N, C-alpha and C positions, 0 to 999 in steps of 0.2 A: 034263678037268683042269683044261686051258689056262683053258677060260672060267669054273673054278669059281673059280682064282685071283684071275685078273681082276674078278670080281664084289668080291672082300674087297679088292684094292687101291683099288677106286671105294669101297667104304664107307668103308675106311681114311680115303682120301682125303679124303670126304666130312665125315666124323666131325670129324679134324682142323680142316676150315674153319671147322664150326660152333663147335669150342672154341676155335679162334681169336677167333670172333667175340662169343663170350660173354665170353672173355677181356677183350678190346676194350670190349666194353659193362659189363665189371667195373668196370674202369680208369678209364670215365667217368664212370658212377654214384658211383663214390667220390671220385674228384676233385670232381665237381659238390657232394656232399654234402659235401668237405674245404674247398670254395670256401664254400658258403652256412653251415657253423660256424665257422669261421678266420675267413675276409675279412669277412663279411656277419653274423657273429653279432650282431651288437652291434645292428647295426642293425633285425635280425627282432626282438631282444629288446625294444629299446622299440617296434616296432608292440605286439606282444605284449600289451607291458603298457598300451600306449595303448587296446587292446581292452576290457580288464578292470579300467580304471582310468579316471574318471572327474572333471571340476573343476565347480566352482561358485562364483561369486562371493558373496560376503558384504557387503553395506551396512554403511559405515561410517555411525558416530553422526555425525547432521547435528551443527553448530557451535550453542552458544547465542545467542539476542539478549540482551543487558543494556539496562538503562536509564541512566544516568549513574552511577549509584551501584554497580550492581553486581546489582540485583535484575533476576532471569532472567523475561525477558516470552515467550518461545519456549526451549521445552525438549523433550527428550525423557523421556517418561515410561516406566514400568514397562510394558511391554501385554503381557497373558496373552490367549492365543487357543486357542480349542478347535478341535481338527484331529480326525478320523477318516480310519482307514487301514478302506478297507470291506472288504479280504481277511479281516481281523480281526473283523470286527462278524457275529454269527450275524445278525441280520434286521435291516438297516439302516432299512426302511419302521417297524418296531416301537421301534429306539432313538429316532429322530428325534420321532416320537409321544412320547416319552417323558420328552424333555428339551426337548421345546417350549416348556412353559407356564415352566417354571422358566428359560431362557434367554431366554423372550419373545420365539422365533421365529415370525415373519408366516408366512403362506403363502407369500408371496413367498419369503421366506426358505429353505423348504424347496427349493421351485420350483428356485431357483440352486442348492442345494447339491447336487440331484440330477441336476442338468444338470453340473455338479462331475465330480461321479462318471463320468457316465458316458463325460464327457470322457478320460478319465485313465484308464489303470490301477487294479488294484485294491489293487495296494502304495504308489500313490501319495496321500499326505497331501493332504486335502481341508479347505480353511478351513469350520470351523462359527459361529464367530462369534469376532470382533474384541473388544479392549476390555472383559475381560470385570471382573465387579464379584467382591470381594473374597469376597463370600456366592457367587456362581458358581461360582469355583474354591474354594472350600470344599465347594461340595457336589457336584461332581464329585469333587474327589480322596475323598472320602467314598466316595462311592457309585462308585469306580473299576471294582469286581470285577464290578457290575452290569450293566456298559456297554463289553465289551472292543472296542477298534477306537477307543475315544476318547482322548485324548490331551492335554495342556495343554503349548500351548509359548510360550516364554516371548521376548518381543521388547524394541523400543522403538515408541513411537509419537508422534510430535509434536502437541504440545496447548499452549495459548496462556490463560496460570492466568489472564488480564485481558479475556477473552473480549470485548465490544463495544469496551471502553476503549480498545485498540491494534489494532484491527482494518484498518482504513485505512492505517495506514502501514506495520506488520507485513505483511501479506498472509498468504496460507496455502499448504499443500503440497498438493498432491493426487495422481492415478495418473497414469501417463503412460499419453498418448491415443496413436492416428495420428498424428497429428498433430506431435508431438514426434518421435514417432518417423523421421520425414521429417526435422526438421530436424537431427536428430543421430543419429549410429550410437554413441554413448558406449556400452559394452559394459554398462554398471550399469544403462540405462533398459529392457535385454530380463529384467531382474532380478522376476520376479513378486511385487507388493505394493510396490515401491520407489517413493516420493511424488518431486517434485521440486518446484519453486516455482512459483505458479502466476501470484503478483500481488504486490504491495507490494514489500520491503527480500525476502522468501524468494525473489521470481523478481529480484527486479535482480542480488543476492548469489548466488546458487543456487551457483555454481560456489565459490567460496571458501567457502560454508557446505555443501557436500558432503562435502566430502574423499576419501578415497581407498579404493578398496575391498580389501578382503582377498577368499581365496579358499581353500575348502575340498576335497582331493583325498581322495578315495575309492574302492574298490574296489567293482563293480559285478559279477553273474552274467551270463550268458548274456543274461538275459530284462529287465536294467537293472534289478534289483531292488540295492539298497545292500544289501555285508557288511559291510564295517568301513569304520572312518575312519581314514586315512593320516595326513593332516597338513595342519595348520589353521594358517593367518596371518590374523589379525585385521585387518581395515583401519582405517584412522589416521583420527580423529575431524576433526570439518571445523573450519575456523578460527571462533569465534565474531567476534561483531559486538558494538560497544558506542555505544550510539548518545546524542545529547544529552537525549533527553528524561526528566523526572523521573515519575515512575510516581505520584507522591503529586500533583504538581498536574494529573498529566493526569487524574484521577480527577474530583478537584475542578473541573474545567474541564468535562468533559463531565457531570458530576452540575448544575452549575449553569444549564444549561439548561432542564431540567426535561421539560417533553413540548412543549417548540418544537421546530422543525427548523434547522440552523443550521452555523456552523461556528465555530471561536475557533483561534486561531493565538500563543503566547505567544517571545517573541525575546529573550534576553539584547542589550542596544542595542550592546555593547560588540564581541560577538564574533560576534556572528550564528546562536550555538546556540539551537534552537529548543528550548525548554525544553518547551513542551507542545502537544499538534496533533491536535485533535478536530474532526469532522465525526460531526453528531447527526443521527436517528438512525442507530444500526450495526449491527452483523451478529456474530454470534458466529463465527468462523473457523474454530473445531470442527469448527463441521457438515458443512463442506467435507472434511475429509482425508479421509476414506472414503466420499467423493460427500454430495452432500444429497439428500434425497430431493426428489421435486416437488413434495409439499403446500409443503414448507417455503420453495422456491426459489420457488416461484406467490408465496409471502404477500411476499418479502422485493420478488420485483419487481413486486408489483400495488401495492407501499406507495406512494400520492402523495408522502408525506413521503422517497423515493428511498434509502433505507439504504447499497445498497451505492454509491451516486456520494459518492466523496471531492470536499465541496463545498467543500475549505479549496485545494484547487487546481486544482479543474474544475469549479467554479460562477465565474460570471462574471456579475456586477453591476452594474450604474453605481453609482458611491461616494456619487452624491448630492455631500450638504454635507460630507462628509469631503475631498473633492478642493479645498473653498478652500482650504486650506492648501498645495498646491501650487501653487492661483492667487497666494494671497499671498505666497508668497516668491519666484515667480517674478517678480512687478511691484515688490519689493521689490530684486530681483538688477538688475531691468533699470532703475531707477531712474524708472518712470513714478510710483510711490506712495513715499509714507513717511509716520513715526509720525504725523505732522500733517495727512495728505491724509484729507479727508472727503468723505461721501456724503449727500445728502439724499434719504430714503426714504420716501416719500410711502404706499408700497403698489403701486407701478407704474411702470414706465417705456416708453418706446412709443419704436421702433425702426423708422421708415416708417407702414407701416399697422399693424403688430402689437404690442399690449399685452404687455407680461412682467410679471409677477405676483410680488411676494413672496409668501412663506408668509402671513406678519404681512400681513393683507388691508390692517387701518388704519396702515399702517407702523412703521417704528422713528425717525424722528426725523430727524435730523444726527447719521454716525456715524462714529466713528474706525477705523481698520485693527482694533482690540484689540476695541474695542466691535461690531464687523461680525462678527470670528471668536464673541464671545462671543454676540450673537446671532441667530449664521447668519445674518444679514441679504442677500438675495439680489441686490437692488438695487445694493447696493455690490459687492458682486461682478460683477455684469450692467457696469458701466459698467468696472470697473477688467478685465476679459476684453477687453473693446472697445480699449481706452486697449493693452494687449499684444498681441494677437494672437494667432491659434491656433498659429501657430508658435512662439514662444518659451513656450505653454503645455506644446506635448508637449514640447520641449526640454527644460526642469524634469521634466515627467514623467517621461522615460527616463531621466534622472540622479538619480531619486532612486529609479529600483527599476522603474517602473509597465512593464506592455510588455513584459515580459521573462518568457522561462523558465530557469529555476534548476536548478542540475545538485545533483539529492536522489535519486538515484535512485526516484523515480517515475513512472510511468507517465501516459496521461492529463490532463498538464499540460497548462492551458490557459495562451495568451500576454497573452488582454485584449486590448482596442482602445484606443490613444493614436492620435486620429484626427488628419491635418492635409491639408492642401491635398493632397498628392500621394495621401496614402489614399484622399481620397474619389476622384480621379480616375481611382485604379486599381481601384478595388472598385466603386464606381457610376458612373464614367463622367460624372460630373457635377462644375461648379466649388462652390468651396466658398461658403457665405453666412455675412450676417455674423452674422444670426440663429443660425447654430449655433453660432458662437464665445460668442453671448449664454447661451445654454443650458449649453457645456462648463464653463463659468463658476461652475456647480454643479453641477459633477458628473453631469450627464443628458444626454441625447441619443447621440452612438453610444461616449463613455466607457465602458469598461466594465474593472474587476479583479476577481483574485481575493484571499481573504481575505491568501493568504502575500504575495502583492506590497503591499497597501496596510499590514501590519504591518511590513515592510520598508521604507518610503516614511516611516512613522512615526518608527524606528527612524535611521533616514539625518539625520534632520529634528536630534532630541530627543540625540543623540550629539556634539553639534558639527559635523555634514555629515561625516561618514566615509562611503565606499560599502561597510558590510557585506555581506557575502554570507550568506543563511542556509542551513544546513548542518544535517544529522542525525547527522553523522558524529562523536564524540569522537577527539578527538586529544590529543596531552600538548604539543603547541605549539600555536599561535596567530598569524598572523601578522597584523600591523597592517594595519588595512584603509587605503587611498589616500583621502588629503581631494578633499573636492568642491568645494572654495577657494569657500564659500560666506561671505561675511562673518557674523560673530559675532554684528553688531549685527542683523541680519535676522534671523538664527534665536531671537533671544533677544525679539524681536518677536513673532513666531509663536508660539512657547515662552509668552507671557507672555496670549497669546488664548486657550491654550487650559487657562490657569489658569485663567481668569476663567470659559470656561464651564462648569468644575465649583464652582468656590471663587468665582466673582464675585455680587453680588445681580443675580439676573435672569437668572442664565446657564441655557442650556439643558440641563445635565445636573449640578443642583443636589444633586437625590435621588440622585448616586450616589457622594456624597465618602467617601471611605473612612473605615472606622470603625475607625483606629490612631491611636493618640496620637501628634502632632508629625508624621506622614506625611503631604503632599500628593498628590495626582496633578493632569497635565491631561489633556485631551483635546477629541475634536469627535463631535457627533453627527451622523446622515447618515440620511435617508429617502428610499425608493428608489420611485416611483411604480412598478407593475406596469402597472396601464393606468387610465383613466380612467371615471369612474362616468358610464352612455351616461344618457342625456336619456331615453328608455325607463325605465330602473330607477330615476329621481328620479323620473317619475309615479309609479311602483309606491310609492314613498315608502324608497328606498334613500337616504340623504343622507349617509352618513359612510362611511370605507373598512370601519370595522367591522363595517357591516352587510352587505358583501359576503360571496358565498365565500370560503372562508379560499384558495385558488389566486388571489386575483384581490386580495387586499390587499397593502400596500404593505410593502415590504422595510425592516428596521431594522439599521440600523448603531450603532456604537460602536468608535471607537478611542481608546485612554490610555496612559500612561506613568508610570511612578514609580520612585521620589521625585521631585517637580518638580525638587529645586534641584541632584538627583545622581542622572538617571535612570539605572537600571537594566534595567527590564525593560516593554516595548511588548506591547501585546495588542490583536488587530482580531479583531471577533464580531459576524458578522451574523446576525438573526435572520430565515430566511425568513418572507416576511407575518407580521411579528413589528408591522406598521402603525406605531412610533413608536420613533426610536432614542434618544430621550432618558427616553423610560416601559418599557422592555421589553431593548433591547441594553447600555444605559448599566449599569443595575442587574447583568447577567452581566459583564461587564467590572471593574468594579468587587467583586467575589466571585473572579474571578482573580486579578487584583491582590493581594486582600487576602492571598491563599493563597501566592502568591509570595514575598510579603515576609515571611510567617512562619513559611517553610522555609529562608531567605536561601540560595539555591540558589546555589553556588559552581561 
């Protein structure tokens, strides 16, 4: 009996211990649940929401690029995309085969689409074609029931309505590359299909044009499929960019070249505003927005007229006789010549054992400064350069804007070469020779300029000697340019010489006179030798520059301003391998100035 009671007490004791342990565990569990639900409930609610909610960045509309009159040069056009949701399509291969002829899908396109489908979950939309035409959109909408899974998505695409006319200054946008991602961790760069500036102003002002991204918050299920849209915040449009270019003049300047290769830049001589800026031939920037084809790229790349090169700022050329204006002004300011100083041109000049020839082998006879500018007499400027010296020539060149890179917002701008003794010593490790001063006096030898620099030089002369700086950006106020402290009488002498080039009897550009009543222009021709005709070529019958292959012919320059009495516009024109400044470049410049005057650009 005692033994039975002992077992009962032991059992009760154990039951009590187990019950106590269970009670303790229950309290611990309740306490933990209370802690999680009450004290950390908000935290875990947010974590749960993050597991079922997702965010997507929304690219903002890009800022518009306008000309000086508000004409849109780079815009965001409505873009319709054909998208396919594979899980909703019955037979993807059959669907693609059916729509390929209508959407003009190539085998390469179809291969790309299938690759994209394989890379993503089947509920993720895949792009079939971008930038659909209205006919293609209409077809897909009318046949919507026949092609389940095929949808039309609407967005924006960057377009350039003036195509080749504005390609070089504006540049273009393109897809984000791996190199772009390494340079920046901006979240927008991760958005599929997002475009950034790749060249020109689109690249330079990309941050300003880009805008601020928006975002879309949506609910997804456990598999990542979007269930519903929760919240949407649209992005803020990028800033617009207003340029100084007048698209009407820009088009006329481009068309004036016809089939020639070259560049032209037009400035307002008082403000430095760039009114036209063309490099010919050019390209269609729209080809680059969604990635240029290999065929189109090779066509541009291997064109001997280099359409991808911006010749207006990247082309470096000997200025030829246009440089005589710099030498003339430098000599007048230094007092080594004056209005009455003359030289006798017999067609050649001897310096040591070397003969330097004038372009007119029979000579020009007795020449004053104005005569020498009008006739482009080499002998006069050979002698003047020797009197002056290379250092003073170089100093005046830089004062007038040559040898400089300007803050234009354009890449690949070249500095050119304004040689002096120090330059040759540093670059070539050789002393300067007198003969090099002689040929520098007519813009040959080491001297190199860009069309932009040359027109800047001309503008600084004809505006009365004020250091305007070329600019593309339109502003409400224009600061007054500083004076170069040049003597007005010296500027007037040089201008009179350029007036005679176009309007005087026997001037080198009389055929380029303006066809406008009561409006005269002044200018200066220039021809730059690319290479000499070899003895072997002469023996084969090649006697003239035009007999050479195109790429070996002389370059042709002409710079001009108008109106002569009160200059407002200046233009510099280079025609690559154009043979003659007076015969080829001058008529182009004349057409451009006529258009500027007719438009009366303000």
